[in-house]
C-alpha positions in Angstrom: 0.0 0.0 0.0 1.2 3.5 -0.7 2.5 6.0 1.5 -0.5 8.2 -0.1 -3.0 5.6 0.7 -2.0 5.0 4.1 -2.1 8.7 5.3 -5.7 9.1 3.6 -7.0 5.9 5.2 -5.7 7.2 8.6 -7.1 10.4 8.2 -10.2 9.4 7.1 -10.6 6.7 9.8 -9.8 9.5 12.6 -12.3 11.8 10.8 -15.1 9.2 10.3 -14.3 8.3 14.2 -14.6 11.9 14.9 -17.9 12.4 13.2 -19.6 9.6 14.5 -18.7 10.9 18.1 -20.0 14.4 17.0 -23.3 12.8 15.5 -24.0 10.9 18.5 -23.6 14.2 20.7 -25.5 16.5 18.2 -28.5 13.9 17.8 -28.6 13.7 21.6 -28.7 17.5 21.9 -31.2 17.8 19.4 -33.6 15.3 21.1 -33.1 17.4 24.3 -33.6 20.6 22.4 -37.1 19.2 21.1 -37.9 17.6 24.7 -37.1 21.3 26.3 -39.3 23.0 23.8 -42.5 20.6 23.9 -42.1 20.7 27.9 -41.9 24.5 27.7 -45.6 24.6 25.5 -46.8 21.7 28.0 -46.3 24.1 30.9 -48.2 27.1 29.0 -51.4 24.6 28.4 -51.2 23.4 32.1 -51.0 26.9 33.3 -54.1 27.9 31.0 -56.3 24.8 32.3 -55.4 25.5 35.7 -56.3 29.2 35.5 -59.6 28.1 33.7 -60.7 25.7 36.4 -59.8 28.3 39.1 -62.2 31.0 37.2 -65.0 28.1 36.7 -65.2 27.2 40.6 -63.2 23.9 39.5 -65.9 22.4 37.3 -64.6 19.3 36.2 -67.6 18.3 34.6 -66.9 21.3 32.0 -63.6 20.2 31.5 -64.5 17.2 30.4 -66.8 18.6 27.7 -64.5 21.1 26.4 -61.7 18.7 26.4 -64.1 15.7 24.8 -64.8 18.9 22.0 -61.3 19.8 21.3 -60.3 16.1 20.9 -63.2 15.4 18.4 -62.3 18.4 16.2 -61.2 17.9 12.8 -58.3 19.7 11.5 -55.3 19.5 9.3 -52.0 21.6 10.3 -49.4 21.4 7.9 -46.0 21.8 10.1 -43.3 21.9 7.7 -43.3 18.4 6.2 -45.1 17.0 9.1 -49.1 17.1 9.0 -51.0 17.2 12.4 -54.4 15.6 12.3 -55.4 14.9 16.1 -54.3 16.0 20.0 -51.2 14.4 20.8 -51.3 15.4 24.5 -53.6 14.3 27.6 -54.5 15.8 31.0 -55.4 14.7 34.5 -56.7 16.6 37.2 -56.1 16.1 41.2 -57.7 17.3 44.3 -55.4 18.5 47.4 -54.9 14.7 48.6 -53.7 13.6 45.0 -56.7 11.8 44.2 -57.5 12.0 40.4 -60.8 13.7 39.4 -60.4 13.9 35.7 -58.2 12.0 33.0 -58.6 12.8 29.6 -57.3 9.0 28.6 -60.8 7.3 28.8 -61.0 8.2 32.5 -58.9 5.2 33.2 -57.0 6.7 36.2 -60.1 8.6 37.9 -60.2 7.4 41.6 -56.7 6.6 41.8 -54.2 8.2 44.4 -51.5 10.1 42.6 -49.7 11.6 45.5 -46.6 8.9 44.4 -46.1 10.7 41.3 -43.6 13.6 41.1 -45.5 15.9 39.2 -48.2 15.6 41.4 -46.3 15.7 44.8 -44.0 18.5 43.7 -47.2 20.6 42.3 -49.0 20.6 45.4 -46.2 21.2 47.4 -45.8 24.5 45.6 -42.8 23.6 43.4 -42.4 22.7 39.8 -43.7 19.4 39.2 -42.5 17.3 36.1 -41.5 14.0 35.3 -40.8 11.2 32.4 -42.1 7.9 32.8 -41.5 4.7 30.3 -44.5 2.8 29.8 -42.4 0.1 28.6 -39.3 -0.4 30.9 -37.3 -2.0 28.0 -38.5 0.6 25.5 -36.5 4.0 25.8 -38.8 5.3 22.9 -42.0 4.9 25.1 -41.4 7.7 27.5 -44.3 9.7 28.5 -43.5 13.5 29.7 -45.9 14.9 32.3 -45.7 18.6 33.8 -48.0 20.1 36.3 -49.6 23.3 37.5 -51.3 24.0 40.6 -54.9 25.2 41.3 -55.4 28.1 43.6 -58.5 29.1 45.8 -58.3 31.4 48.3 -54.4 31.4 48.6 -54.3 27.7 49.0 -53.5 24.9 46.4 -56.7 22.7 46.4 -55.4 20.5 43.0 -53.1 20.1 40.4 -53.4 20.1 36.6 -50.6 17.5 34.8 -50.5 17.7 31.1 -49.0 14.4 29.7 -47.3 14.0 26.1 -45.8 11.0 24.7 -42.2 11.5 23.4 -43.1 9.8 20.4 -44.8 12.7 19.2 -42.0 14.7 18.7 -39.8 11.7 17.1 -40.9 13.0 13.3 -39.3 16.3 13.9 -36.3 14.6 15.6 -35.8 12.3 13.1 -36.1 14.5 10.3 -33.4 16.4 11.8 -31.3 13.9 12.8 -31.4 12.8 9.0 -30.9 16.3 7.8 -27.6 16.7 10.2 -26.3 13.2 9.0 -26.8 14.1 5.0 -25.0 17.2 5.7 -22.5 15.7 7.4 -21.9 12.8 4.6 -21.7 15.7 2.3 -19.0 17.2 4.1 -17.4 14.3 4.8 -17.4 13.6 0.9 -16.2 16.9 0.2 -13.3 16.6 2.9 -12.4 13.0 1.6 -12.0 14.5 -2.2 -10.1 17.4 -0.4 -8.0 15.5 1.3 -6.9 13.2 -1.3 -6.3 16.0 -3.7 -4.1 17.5 -0.7 -2.4 14.5 -0.3 -1.6 13.9 -3.7 -0.4 17.2 -4.1 2.1 16.9 -1.4 2.8 13.5 -1.8 4.0 14.2 -5.6 7.5 15.0 -4.7 7.8 11.8 -3.1 6.5 9.6 -5.9 8.7 11.7 -8.4 11.6 11.0 -6.5 10.9 7.6 -6.0 10.4 7.2 -9.8 13.7 8.9 -9.9 15.6 6.5 -7.7 14.0 3.4 -9.6 15.2 5.0 -13.0 18.8 5.4 -11.2 18.5 1.6 -9.8 17.8 0.5 -13.4 21.3 2.4 -14.8 19.0 4.8 -16.9 20.2 8.5 -17.3 17.5 9.9 -15.2 16.9 13.6 -15.0 16.3 15.1 -11.4 12.8 16.6 -10.9 12.4 19.9 -10.3 10.3 21.2 -7.3 8.7 24.4 -6.3 8.9 23.6 -2.7 12.0 24.4 -0.8 11.8 21.3 1.6 11.1 18.9 -1.6 13.8 20.7 -3.8 16.5 20.1 -0.7 15.8 16.2 -0.7 15.8 16.3 -4.7 19.2 17.6 -4.5 20.4 15.5 -1.5 19.2 12.6 -3.6 21.1 13.7 -7.0 24.0 14.1 -4.5 24.1 11.0 -3.2 23.2 9.4 -7.0 26.6 11.4 -8.4 28.6 10.0 -4.9 27.4 6.4 -5.5 27.8 6.6 -9.4 31.2 8.3 -9.1 32.4 5.5 -6.8 31.0 2.6 -9.1 32.3 4.5 -12.0 35.9 4.5 -10.9 36.0 0.8 -9.5 34.3 -0.4 -12.9 36.6 1.6 -15.2 39.6 0.5 -13.7 38.8 -2.9 -13.5 37.5 -2.8 -17.3 40.3 -0.7 -18.4 43.0 -2.7 -16.7 41.6 -5.7 -18.4 41.4 -4.1 -21.9 44.8 -2.9 -22.0 46.5 -5.9 -20.7 46.6 -7.4 -24.5 48.3 -4.6 -26.1 50.7 -3.7 -23.5 51.7 -7.4 -23.6 52.0 -7.5 -27.4 53.9 -4.3 -27.0 56.4 -5.5 -24.6 56.9 -8.8 -26.3 57.6 -7.1 -29.3 59.9 -4.8 -27.9 62.0 -7.4 -26.1 62.2 -9.4 -29.4 63.7 -6.3 -31.1 66.7 -6.5 -28.8 67.5 -9.7 -30.7 69.2 -9.9 -33.8 67.0 -10.5 -36.7 66.3 -10.1 -40.6 65.1 -6.6 -41.1 61.8 -8.0 -42.5 61.0 -9.6 -39.2 62.0 -6.3 -37.3 59.7 -4.5 -39.4 56.9 -6.7 -38.5 57.4 -6.1 -35.0 57.7 -2.3 -35.2 54.4 -2.4 -37.1 52.5 -4.5 -34.4 54.0 -2.2 -31.7 52.6 0.6 -34.1 49.2 -1.0 -34.5 49.0 -2.1 -30.8 49.9 1.9 -29.8 47.0 3.1 -31.7 44.8 0.4 -30.4 45.5 2.0 -26.9 45.2 5.6 -28.3 41.6 4.7 -29.5 40.7 3.1 -26.2 42.0 6.0 -24.2 40.4 8.9 -26.4 37.0 6.7 -27.0 37.2 6.5 -23.1 37.7 9.9 -22.7 34.8 11.0 -24.8 32.8 8.3 -23.3 33.5 9.9 -19.6 32.7 13.4 -20.4 29.5 12.3 -22.0 28.1 10.6 -18.9 29.2 13.3 -16.6 26.7 15.7 -18.4 23.3 16.0 -16.9 21.9 18.1 -19.7 22.4 19.6 -23.4 24.6 22.7 -23.1 23.7 24.6 -26.1 20.8 22.8 -27.9 19.8 23.8 -31.2 17.3 22.6 -34.0 19.1 20.0 -36.3 17.8 18.6 -39.8 18.2 15.2 -39.0 18.2 14.4 -42.6 21.0 16.8 -43.6 23.0 15.3 -40.4 22.5 11.6 -42.2 23.5 12.8 -45.6 26.7 14.6 -43.7 27.6 11.2 -42.0 27.0 8.8 -44.9 29.6 11.2 -47.0 32.1 11.2 -44.3 32.1 7.2 -44.4 31.7 6.7 -48.4 35.3 6.5 -48.7 35.5 3.7 -46.0 32.5 1.8 -47.7 34.2 1.9 -50.8 37.4 0.4 -49.6 34.9 -2.4 -48.9 33.1 -2.4 -51.9 30.0 -1.9 -49.9 27.1 0.6 -51.1 25.3 2.9 -48.9 21.6 3.5 -49.5 20.1 6.8 -47.7 16.4 7.3 -47.8 14.5 10.1 -46.2 10.9 9.6 -45.8 10.6 12.8 -43.9 12.8 15.7 -42.7 12.4 15.9 -39.1 13.9 18.8 -36.7 15.2 17.6 -33.6 16.5 19.6 -30.7 20.1 18.8 -29.4 23.8 19.2 -29.9 25.0 18.1 -33.6 28.2 17.2 -32.7 27.1 14.4 -30.4 24.1 13.3 -32.7 26.5 12.9 -35.7 29.2 11.0 -33.2 26.6 8.7 -32.5 25.6 8.2 -36.0 29.1 7.8 -37.0 29.4 4.8 -34.6 26.3 3.1 -35.9 27.2 3.2 -39.5 31.0 2.5 -38.9 29.7 -0.7 -37.1 27.5 -1.6 -40.1 30.6 -1.2 -42.4 32.7 -3.5 -40.0 30.3 -6.3 -39.9 29.1 -6.1 -43.6 30.6 -8.9 -46.1 32.2 -7.2 -49.5 29.5 -6.3 -51.9 27.1 -5.9 -49.6 24.5 -2.9 -48.9 23.8 -0.7 -46.0 20.6 1.0 -45.9 20.1 4.2 -43.8 16.8 5.7 -43.4 15.3 8.6 -41.9 11.8 8.6 -40.9 9.1 10.7 -38.6 6.0 9.8 -36.8 4.0 12.7 -36.2 1.4 11.2 -33.9 4.3 10.2 -31.3 6.3 13.4 -32.2 9.4 11.4 -32.7 12.4 10.9 -35.3 14.2 7.8 -36.3 17.3 7.0 -37.9 17.5 3.4 -38.9 20.8 1.6 -40.1 20.7 -1.9 -41.5 23.5 -4.0 -42.8 23.7 -7.5 -44.5 26.1 -9.5 -42.3 26.0 -12.4 -40.3 23.8 -10.7 -37.5 24.6 -10.7 -33.7 24.9 -13.9 -31.9 22.1 -14.4 -29.4 24.5 -14.5 -26.2 26.0 -11.2 -27.1 22.5 -9.3 -27.7 22.2 -8.6 -24.2 25.6 -7.4 -23.6 26.1 -5.0 -26.8 25.9 -1.6 -24.3 28.4 -3.0 -21.7 31.3 -1.1 -21.7 34.6 -2.5 -23.6 32.4 -5.5 -24.9 32.8 -6.1 -28.6 32.8 -8.7 -31.1 35.5 -9.8 -33.8 35.4 -8.3 -36.9 35.0 -10.7 -39.9 37.5 -8.7 -42.0 40.4 -9.4 -39.6 39.3 -10.7 -36.3 40.1 -7.9 -34.4 37.7 -6.3 -31.4 37.1 -2.7 -31.4 37.2 -0.4 -28.1 33.9 -1.8 -27.1 32.7 2.0 -26.2 31.2 3.1 -29.5 27.6 1.7 -28.6 27.8 3.1 -24.9 28.8 6.4 -26.6 25.5 6.3 -28.6 23.4 5.2 -25.6 24.3 8.3 -23.6 23.9 10.7 -26.5 20.6 9.3 -27.0 19.8 9.4 -23.7 21.1 12.8 -23.2 18.7 14.0 -25.9 15.7 12.1 -24.4 15.6 9.3 -26.8 16.8 5.6 -27.1 19.1 3.4 -29.1 17.9 -0.4 -29.7 20.1 -2.9 -31.7 18.5 -6.2 -32.9 18.9 -8.7 -35.7 16.7 -8.1 -38.9 13.4 -10.3 -38.9 14.5 -11.6 -42.2 17.9 -13.1 -40.5 19.8 -11.1 -43.3 22.0 -8.9 -41.0 21.4 -6.3 -38.1 19.5 -3.3 -37.5 20.3 -0.2 -35.3 17.5 2.3 -34.5 18.1 5.7 -33.3 14.9 7.3 -32.0 14.9 11.1 -30.8 12.3 13.5 -29.9 11.0 16.4 -32.5 12.5 19.5 -31.8 10.5 21.4 -34.3 
């Protein structure tokens, strides 16, 4: 699981836990607010009925008629999304001893002693009496609220009025509010989730780019260090680049010392052996042969050193110094013209075809040297009388340009294909059995990578030689 996913999941888990706790706290508070508002209205009604009884001489019969008339009334009250069509409140009246004189709920409690009820006891004692009682102890939603109001006569409390209302009657309002709160919470949670994802992706982008850069370096690719706007990310990127340079320089030196030592052993040994033999008396013809061997091996050493210096300078570069727009077809024509004499010396024909005339952005010297290496390899491995095809093409959709070089030699052995771009790795030339420095294709690969391109070398599908494809990006 990626770091981005871990951070996002952790953040959302804490957010969800917080929202859950917030929902529980808020919904309980909402329910309490509805109960408080309901209780306040019940107090008003209880006081009105108590005042009514005080003014009509405690006439229970009249109260019963009035209540029955109110209960039988037909009405429809649209309260927002809730429609009310009947009374949802009851009332009972007790005397000074707490005996129920009137019960609007079918008279079921009339005659019972309610002195043990908190609303009645406190009201008769001159305090505010209220209680909440569960009709079913196992059902939290079966609670009924009761509030009392005293009935006075000549300065004494002669009875009590208690209003009763089931909490279920307020549940539609409570549930609607809870649903609204949860919907809004879900919308906000979704918005926060999307926002958090985008923010985390934004802030983790430098890490992803550095990770991709590190993987590219590990694969041995010429990776360009990413650029960052954030100072912290830029500092981290520079640290990565410094570490890469330090590690590559160490490995670079070790590898070059080993491979260069190995490659120089053969010509040095040949020169030393020939030089020792020259101290002996021998015919001039034989002496001339050894002198020629020394000169040939010296040139071979010089070639290795020159190419190694050129490759080393190229590998140390991070970007093109002075890129310019280069007509690729003109460059291919120039290289073919340079190597035309070498091709004719081996009785070879060069066939240049330009399907397009693309422009690439780069350094002319590097691209010319790269194509020179590819074409020289084709000449070295082609049989006398063979044909070397050079083709310049372009892919507008991919915005790439290609130079393809094909020969008619024996092709590349399977065991050599994976090693073609290793430093100092070379195959024997068919003409003289000698090997080259083994640095030419390394130079081509580095030059292509520096231009944001690539090089591929393979056997032709028809089995008649090898094919090298230099692919570059359009520059204009």
